[in-house]
C-alpha positions in Angstrom: 248.6 26.6 -85.9 248.0 25.1 -82.1 247.6 27.0 -79.0 251.2 26.4 -77.7 252.1 28.2 -81.3 249.8 31.2 -79.6 251.4 30.8 -76.5 255.0 31.1 -78.5 254.5 34.2 -80.5 252.6 36.6 -77.6 255.7 37.6 -76.3 257.4 39.2 -79.5 253.9 41.2 -80.1 253.4 45.0 -78.1 250.4 45.9 -77.4 248.5 49.2 -76.2 245.0 49.5 -74.5 243.3 52.9 -74.6 240.4 54.5 -73.0 239.4 54.5 -69.9 241.9 53.1 -67.9 241.1 52.8 -64.1 242.0 51.6 -60.3 240.0 49.3 -59.1 240.3 49.8 -55.0 239.1 46.9 -53.1 238.0 47.1 -49.8 237.9 45.0 -47.5 235.5 46.5 -44.4 234.7 45.2 -40.5 230.7 45.0 -40.2 231.7 45.2 -36.4 233.5 48.6 -36.2 230.0 49.9 -38.2 229.3 51.9 -35.0 227.7 55.4 -35.9 229.3 58.9 -36.1 229.0 60.4 -33.3 229.0 63.7 -34.5 226.2 62.6 -37.3 224.8 59.4 -36.1 225.4 57.9 -39.4 226.5 54.5 -39.5 230.0 54.2 -40.5 231.9 51.7 -42.6 235.3 50.6 -41.2 237.6 49.4 -44.0 240.6 47.7 -42.3 242.2 46.6 -45.5 242.5 48.2 -48.9 244.0 46.9 -52.1 244.2 48.5 -55.9 245.0 46.9 -59.2 244.0 48.5 -62.6 240.2 48.2 -63.5 238.1 48.5 -67.1 240.7 48.6 -69.4 244.1 48.5 -67.0 241.7 45.3 -66.5 242.9 44.3 -70.3 246.2 45.1 -69.7 247.0 43.1 -66.7 245.2 40.2 -68.8 247.6 41.2 -72.2 250.5 41.0 -69.6 249.9 37.8 -67.4 249.7 36.2 -71.2 253.6 37.1 -71.3 253.1 40.2 -74.4 256.2 41.4 -74.7 255.3 45.3 -74.3 251.7 46.5 -72.9 251.4 50.7 -72.4 248.1 52.0 -71.4 246.7 55.1 -72.9 243.9 57.2 -70.9 242.9 60.4 -69.0 244.1 60.5 -65.2 243.7 63.0 -62.7 246.6 64.8 -60.5 245.3 62.6 -57.4 245.5 60.0 -54.8 244.2 57.3 -57.4 245.8 58.8 -60.3 249.4 57.6 -58.1 247.9 54.6 -57.0 246.8 53.7 -60.5 250.2 54.6 -61.9 252.2 52.4 -59.0 249.9 49.1 -59.8 250.2 49.3 -63.6 254.1 50.2 -63.2 254.0 46.7 -60.7 252.8 44.5 -63.4 255.2 45.7 -66.4 252.7 47.7 -67.9 253.8 51.1 -69.0 251.9 54.1 -67.7 254.0 56.7 -69.8 251.6 57.4 -72.3 248.6 58.3 -69.7 247.4 62.1 -69.9 247.8 63.8 -66.2 244.1 66.1 -66.3 244.2 68.3 -63.2 240.3 68.8 -63.7 239.9 65.7 -64.0 239.3 62.9 -61.4 241.2 59.5 -61.4 238.3 57.1 -62.9 238.1 54.7 -59.9 235.0 51.8 -59.4 235.7 51.3 -54.9 234.5 47.7 -54.1 233.0 47.0 -50.5 234.0 43.4 -49.6 232.6 41.7 -46.8 236.1 40.8 -44.5 234.0 37.9 -42.8 232.6 36.6 -45.6 234.6 37.9 -48.8 232.1 38.5 -50.9 231.1 42.9 -52.1 227.7 43.3 -50.2 227.7 46.4 -50.2 226.9 49.6 -53.0 230.2 50.9 -54.8 231.1 53.9 -55.2 232.4 55.1 -58.0 234.7 57.9 -59.3 233.3 58.7 -62.7 233.1 62.3 -64.8 230.3 64.0 -66.8 231.7 66.7 -67.8 233.5 66.4 -71.4 236.5 66.1 -72.1 238.7 69.1 -71.7 239.6 70.3 -76.1 243.0 70.6 -75.4 243.2 67.5 -73.4 241.3 65.2 -75.8 243.7 66.7 -78.6 246.5 65.3 -76.4 244.9 62.2 -76.2 244.4 61.8 -79.8 248.1 63.1 -80.3 249.4 60.3 -78.5 247.6 57.7 -80.2 248.6 58.3 -83.4 252.4 58.9 -82.3 252.5 55.7 -80.2 250.1 53.5 -83.1 253.2 52.7 -85.1 255.1 51.1 -82.3 251.8 48.3 -81.5 250.5 45.3 -83.2 247.6 45.2 -81.6 245.7 48.5 -80.4 242.8 47.6 -77.9 240.0 50.1 -77.0 238.2 50.4 -73.6 235.0 52.2 -73.6 234.1 51.9 -70.5 232.3 54.8 -69.1 228.6 54.7 -69.4 228.4 58.2 -68.7 227.0 60.2 -72.1 229.8 62.4 -72.1 233.3 61.8 -69.7 234.7 59.2 -71.2 237.9 58.7 -73.0 236.9 57.6 -76.2 235.2 60.5 -77.7 234.4 61.0 -81.5 237.8 62.5 -82.1 239.5 58.8 -80.7 236.9 56.9 -82.2 237.5 59.2 -86.1 241.5 58.3 -84.9 241.3 54.7 -84.6 239.8 54.2 -88.1 241.8 56.2 -89.4 245.1 54.0 -87.8 242.9 50.5 -88.6 242.7 52.3 -92.3 246.4 53.2 -92.5 247.8 50.4 -91.3 245.0 47.0 -92.0 247.4 44.2 -90.8 247.4 46.2 -86.9 244.5 44.8 -85.4 242.6 47.4 -83.7 240.3 45.8 -81.7 237.0 47.7 -79.4 235.1 47.1 -76.7 232.0 49.6 -76.4 229.9 49.0 -73.5 227.1 51.8 -74.4 228.5 52.8 -77.8 229.5 50.1 -80.3 227.7 51.7 -83.1 229.5 54.5 -83.1 233.1 52.5 -84.6 233.5 52.6 -88.4 236.2 50.3 -89.5 237.6 48.3 -86.8 237.0 45.1 -84.9 234.3 45.5 -82.7 233.2 43.4 -79.6 230.2 43.6 -77.7 227.9 40.9 -75.1 224.7 40.3 -76.9 223.1 42.3 -74.2 225.4 45.4 -76.1 225.4 43.9 -79.5 220.8 43.8 -79.6 221.3 47.7 -77.1 222.9 49.0 -80.5 220.6 47.2 -82.8 217.4 49.1 -81.0 219.4 52.4 -80.9 220.1 52.0 -84.9 216.2 51.5 -85.0 215.8 47.6 -85.4 215.2 44.9 -83.5 218.4 42.2 -83.3 220.1 41.8 -86.4 223.6 41.6 -86.0 224.5 41.2 -90.1 222.7 44.7 -90.3 225.0 46.3 -87.1 228.2 44.9 -88.8 227.3 46.3 -91.9 226.5 49.9 -90.6 229.4 50.0 -88.8 231.6 48.5 -91.4 233.6 46.3 -89.2 236.1 43.7 -90.9 234.6 41.4 -87.8 231.9 41.5 -85.5 232.5 39.7 -81.8 228.9 39.5 -80.4 230.2 36.9 -77.0 227.4 34.9 -75.4 228.4 34.4 -72.0 228.8 30.2 -71.3 227.1 29.7 -74.9 230.1 30.6 -76.9 230.7 33.4 -79.7 228.8 34.3 -82.8 231.5 35.8 -85.4 230.5 38.0 -88.2 232.7 39.2 -90.8 231.9 40.0 -94.8 231.6 36.7 -95.8 230.3 35.1 -93.8 228.9 34.0 -89.2 230.5 31.1 -87.7 229.8 29.8 -84.3 232.4 29.7 -81.8 230.7 27.7 -78.7 233.3 27.9 -75.6 234.1 24.9 -73.4 232.2 24.0 -70.6 233.0 25.1 -67.0 231.0 24.0 -63.8 230.1 26.6 -60.7 232.2 29.4 -62.1 233.2 31.5 -59.7 233.3 34.8 -60.9 232.6 36.2 -64.2 233.3 39.5 -63.8 235.6 40.7 -66.1 235.6 37.8 -68.7 234.8 40.0 -71.5 238.4 41.6 -71.0 239.9 38.5 -70.7 238.2 37.0 -73.8 239.4 40.7 -75.8 242.7 40.3 -75.1 243.8 36.9 -75.3 241.2 36.6 -78.9 243.2 40.2 -79.9 246.7 38.7 -79.3 245.7 35.2 -81.3 243.8 37.4 -84.1 247.4 39.4 -84.2 249.0 35.7 -84.6 247.4 33.6 -86.7 245.2 36.2 -88.4 242.0 33.4 -88.2 239.3 35.3 -86.4 238.0 31.2 -85.3 241.0 30.3 -84.1 241.3 33.5 -81.9 237.9 33.1 -80.6 238.3 29.8 -79.2 242.2 31.1 -77.4 240.4 34.1 -76.1 237.0 30.9 -74.7 240.4 29.6 -73.0 241.5 32.7 -71.3 238.2 33.2 -70.1 237.6 30.3 -68.6 241.1 30.3 -66.3 240.0 33.8 -65.0 236.2 32.9 -64.3 237.6 30.7 -61.8 239.4 33.4 -59.7 237.8 36.0 -57.5 237.5 39.7 -58.8 239.2 40.0 -62.1 241.6 37.4 -62.5 244.0 36.8 -65.0 245.3 33.2 -66.7 248.9 32.8 -66.8 251.0 31.0 -70.1 251.0 27.7 -67.8 247.5 28.2 -66.7 246.5 28.1 -70.3 248.5 25.3 -71.6 247.3 23.3 -68.2 243.9 24.0 -69.6 244.2 23.2 -73.2 245.4 20.1 -72.1 242.5 19.6 -69.7 240.2 19.8 -71.6 241.7 18.2 -74.8 241.6 14.7 -72.5 237.4 15.6 -71.6 
């Protein structure tokens, strides 16, 4: 199946992104406006403009929508606060449904605040993150699981964003992981695709995509050095994909392992969000083709476009077609 075939099938698909859906706030500051506070003497950062985009799992959803997926929705937890309002608005502006988001007054909306120098465009000051470190309330966790089970039959692809780097406070709890395993068992043709920064070894029976560092750390937590075959067996994953940045992707299933190299991209602009764009493209292609190699190749193609854009970029079908043609002529 060709890239054009995959692109033609994507508008017929529906995709749900579940887990840590956050808000990215891109704040441009004027260094010349950084005069000290008159009351405290502490220097201020003078923000002169702000843009917001969905982040974490929202970045995956952005990529799904940009690729032309017929229906895209997100399921997560947000606070009853301004950032939660901004996140809903940002999702709706991209035709991503926020209706499955659970409002939790005792939670602050997971937010990344990025400070960019207005003169250089560079992010050159520490980021300010609004995170949650307390466990989800039991009733909120139950509601997330209930909505996940209720929504699962309606989606061809479920992508899981386990982004939180805190021990507790993330949306993807043990109960959510158990529900995902049960959903994957009940609907074996459904693609359940997990990207977990800190806990890939805790999932069972689903497709798992860590990067090399995340996979190595998972192996170490399990008590052995880098052994991806053993990691795949431990999590009983039908497919384990270990991304290696510009080198490519290692695929492991029950029968074999296969290396899928990337196509070289000179001087990438920004690799932030490359894993999210890879996951979006690969998961859709996996649902269309059922072929892990074809899925990884398509995901690599999508990521090769997004890394040439500032911030967490996306790739349109036309850009994917053009990139495929450009690479084919080299």
